[in-house]
C-alpha positions as CSV (number, residue, x, y, z in Angstrom):
1,M,3.2,-20.5,-0.2
2,G,4.3,-17.7,2.3
3,L,2.7,-14.3,2.7
4,F,5.5,-12.6,0.8
5,D,4.9,-14.9,-2.1
6,R,1.2,-14.2,-2.2
7,V,1.8,-10.4,-2.0
8,V,4.3,-10.3,-4.9
9,K,2.6,-12.9,-7.0
10,G,1.0,-10.2,-9.1
11,A,4.4,-8.8,-9.8
12,G,5.5,-11.9,-11.7
13,E,6.6,-15.4,-10.8
14,A,10.0,-15.8,-9.3
15,P,12.0,-19.0,-9.6
16,A,11.7,-21.2,-6.5
17,G,13.7,-19.8,-3.6
18,K,14.3,-16.4,-5.3
19,R,12.4,-13.2,-5.0
20,A,10.8,-11.6,-8.1
21,P,12.8,-8.6,-9.3
22,V,11.3,-5.2,-8.3
23,P,10.7,-3.1,-11.3
24,P,12.0,0.5,-11.1
25,P,9.2,3.0,-10.2
26,G,7.8,4.9,-13.1
27,P,7.5,8.7,-13.2
28,A,4.8,10.2,-11.0
29,P,1.6,11.2,-12.8
30,A,1.5,14.8,-14.0
31,G,0.7,17.1,-11.0
32,A,1.3,14.4,-8.4
33,S,3.5,15.1,-5.5
34,A,6.2,12.7,-4.2
35,A,3.6,11.7,-1.6
36,R,1.4,9.1,-3.3
37,Y,-1.3,9.5,-0.6
38,D,-1.9,11.8,2.3
39,E,-4.7,10.0,4.2
40,V,-5.9,6.4,4.9
41,T,-9.1,5.0,6.3
42,A,-9.3,1.6,7.9
43,P,-12.1,-0.2,9.8
44,G,-11.7,0.1,13.6
45,P,-12.6,-2.7,16.1
46,D,-16.2,-1.5,16.2
47,G,-16.5,-1.4,12.4
48,E,-16.4,2.4,12.3
49,L,-13.9,3.9,9.8
50,Q,-10.8,5.4,11.4
51,R,-8.9,8.1,9.5
52,M,-5.1,8.3,9.7
53,T,-2.6,10.7,8.2
54,R,0.2,9.1,6.1
55,K,2.6,9.6,9.0
56,Q,0.2,7.8,11.4
57,F,-0.3,4.9,9.0
58,E,3.5,4.5,8.4
59,T,4.2,4.4,12.1
60,L,2.0,1.4,12.6
61,P,3.9,-1.9,13.0
62,L,4.7,-3.4,9.6
63,E,2.8,-6.6,10.4
64,N,-0.4,-4.5,10.9
65,R,0.1,-2.5,7.7
66,V,0.6,-5.7,5.6
67,R,-2.4,-7.4,7.2
68,L,-4.7,-4.5,6.4
69,L,-3.3,-4.3,2.8
70,V,-3.7,-8.0,2.2
71,Q,-7.3,-7.9,3.6
72,G,-8.1,-5.1,1.2
73,T,-9.8,-3.0,3.9
74,L,-7.7,0.1,3.5
75,R,-8.8,3.1,1.5
76,F,-6.1,5.6,0.4
77,Y,-6.7,9.3,-0.4
78,R,-4.8,12.1,-2.1
79,N,-6.2,15.6,-1.8
80,G,-9.5,14.1,-0.6
81,E,-10.0,11.8,-3.5
82,E,-9.7,8.0,-3.2
83,I,-6.9,6.4,-5.1
84,P,-6.1,2.7,-5.8
85,A,-4.0,0.9,-3.1
86,N,-1.4,-0.1,-5.7
87,E,-0.9,3.5,-6.7
88,A,-0.6,4.6,-3.1
89,M,1.9,2.0,-2.3
90,R,4.1,2.6,-5.3
91,S,7.5,3.8,-4.2
92,A,8.4,7.5,-4.7
93,Y,12.1,6.7,-4.8
């Protein structure tokens, strides 16, 4: 099973050789902006937490972002409050 398959497994099983359909995004929670998160923390090489803005995180190479997401080491924040990764990664489009 490839990385893509492991990542989307929670979204439902797809037939062999086909990707699972992506459900349309639901409406944003009341009072939420289009930006699902505005800050991310991730452990640095020395174990100390590194803070990044959304823009800084999204400019990281995709491979690095996926690795951190799969490892479960990222913490996402909106207006200073931690939010679940699945809520932060939900598409705003």
